[in-house]
N, C-alpha and C positions, 0 to 999 in steps of 0.2 A: 504494500500500500504506500503510495506516494501522496504526500500532503504539501501543498504550496500555499503559503500565506503571502499576500501582497498588500502593500499599502502605499498611499501617496500622501505627500505633505500638503496640507491646505493652509491657506492664510485666513485665519479667523478674525483678523483685525478689520474693523469697520473702516472703509475708505473715508478719507477726509472730504466732506461735501464741497468745500471750497476748491480742493484740487480737482474734483470731478467737473465743477463748473468752469474753472479757468483753464483746464487742460485741453479744451477743444474749441473749435470755431463752430458755432451753431447756426442752423438754418431754420427759419420759421415754417412750420407746417400749416398753421392757421393763425390769424391775428384778428382781434376785434379792436377797433379804434374809433375815436371821435373825430369827425371832420366837418367843419362848418356847423358845429353844434348838432350834428346828426351821427348816430351810431352807424358804423360800417363794419363789414366783415370781408376777409379775403382768405381763400384756401389755396395752398400751393398747387399750381397746375390747374386751377379752376378756370372754367371757360366763361363764367359770369362775373368775374372780379372786375370792379371798377378801377382799382389800382392793383398792379402786379407787384408783389413782394418776392417773386420767385428767385431773383438774384441777390436778395438782401441776406446779409450774414450778421451775426451778433458775436462779439468777442468780449468776454469779461476779463478784467485785469485784476 
């Protein structure tokens, strides 16, 4: 009888939320905003968007 036991090392440390936020450049999937005192909505790749934010990126420092 052969018995093999295998294990892997896991990182149980909780990632730093600030490092997650600042470690990437983000693209908006959807945005709700106020324009000329009117609520507006835009969805990435949407065909009915009044304003396109498809090329917009957000970087947190």
